[in-house]
C-alpha positions, 0 to 999 in steps of 0.5 A: 386860196383858202379861208383858214381858222386861226387855229390852223394857221401855220409859220410859213403860209402866205398871206392872200389878202391884206388885213387892216387894223382897227386904226386904219393902218395896214397890218399884214399885207398880201404876199407876206409870209406868216410867223408866229408873231403875226398869227398871235397879233391876229388873235389879239386883233379879234381875226377869226381867220384869214385867207392863205394862198396855200395850206402847205408853208413855204410852197413858193406861191403869190396871191396874183397882182391886184389892179392896186398897189398894196401901198395905194390901198393901205394909204387910201384906207387910212386916209378914208378912216382919218377923214371920218374921225375928224368928221366925227370929232370936228364936224369937218375935214381937210380934203386934200389928202383925200384928193391925192389919195384919189389921184394915186388910185386912178393912176394905178388903175390906168398903169395897171389896166393889164391885172384883173380884179381878184380878191377883196381885202380882209377888215376888222368889222369896225373897219368895213366902212373905210376899206369899202369905200377904198373898194367902191373907189377902186371898182368905180374907177376900173369901170370909168376907165373901161368906158373911156371917161376922161382922166379928170371925170375918173377922178371926180368920180373916184373921189366921190367913191371914196366919200360915198359912205360919209353919211354913215357918220351919223348912223350909230355904230350898233345899226351898222353892225346889227347882226339881226334884221333891222327894224323899220325905224332903223332902216329909215335912219340907214336910208338917210345916209346918202343925203347926209353924206350928199349934204356934207360933201356940198358944204366942202370948198373942193372943185366940182363938189356938186358932181362929186356929191352926186355919187354919195347922193345916188349910189342906192338908186336902181334903174327901174326906180326902186332905190333910194333916196329919190326913187330916180330911174334910168337915164336920170340916174347919173353915170357916176351913180350908176357906176357907184351902184355896181360897185358898192353891191359887188363889194358889200356881197363880197365882203365879210360883215358881222351878220354874214359871210362873204360871198365868193365872187361867182355868187356875187355875179349870179346875184347881180346879173341873174337875181337883180333885174332892173337894178343895174345899168346893164351895159355897164354890168357886163363890161364890169364883169368882163373885167372882175374875175368871177373864178380868181386864179387859185379857185378850186372849181366843180366842172362838167369834166370834174374838179379843178383849180383855176390856172388863168383868167383872161379879160372878157372870158371871166366866166370861163377860165383855163382850169387845170383838172385834177379829179374826176367827178367822183373826186378820185385824183387822176394820175396827170393833171390836164389844162383846159380852156373853158372858153374854147368849147360851150360843152365845158361848163363850170358848176360852181366854186368850192367853198372854203369849208368844203375845201378844207374837207376836200384838200384832208380827203385828197391828202394834197392841196390843189393850189400845189398845181399852181407852183411853177416848175 
């Protein structure tokens, strides 16, 4: 998988991530083949680049299955978008379509539990909140299911997660998308969105409304009490809040925003596990990353054995995948690539994922795209 700038896209390349337009609809779905018409439309939408499965058109590779069906994700993004539009225009909204979206997400999570979380979606900057809400709902449902929550509780949490950023309807867009550091006053406005969202949810006539509102209120609380708005700590944070906090931060870290590139899943894992002591429920966090691909299939990595491409990632071993080693440490291509299961020996170490810019140079220097090693012969 590699993020290519628009000028390097070619007909026949396979899209690795879904793309949503500014009205909340899915424009390109993961797995589709690019055409000149699609590339031109991406240019019109202002999309600067997109992840593709391989730089070689027509190679026959397809992206790995997600935990959500493409139609579920597109439907949920559209419905979250519609809710925010209704709130902005009318001050209220019909919760029934979103409740149905929540149920569909939960059903997908349960039915597709054998699929790891591999990648996030690409969306226009002004679509961030809506697609982010769906990803947080999906990741929250995934973790709740792993924790053996009853289905009705998973559905409550999922609906709450779809609505967790509802309070951002009161935050000016120029603050939400500001590319530079926020002022103290601007940050105070941002910090009010959990309360605003919770209050809005509590005004709705839906079952379990008080529990659902907890997700909006507590998704920025931290286990050490340093979060907001209520500085809750430890078990005083509801399990829904602890779960949503993990899902919210992970998706925010791995998403592209106007002011930053998205981090690779391995970098997000490092930040959340090693650089954020006291922020997350440690039991929940360990379980989460056992089921989210730290090195997704198709990731090119530097290892103690040389350079390789991730061929397979298994549950519980997401930090030590099966890797096809194709070059030595000096970047000299091996005569015969070698599959190594990095979970079998602690001496095998994955150093880091190669970022997209470096990967493009890497492909050019080698004269071939390592993704070709994933093609079934």
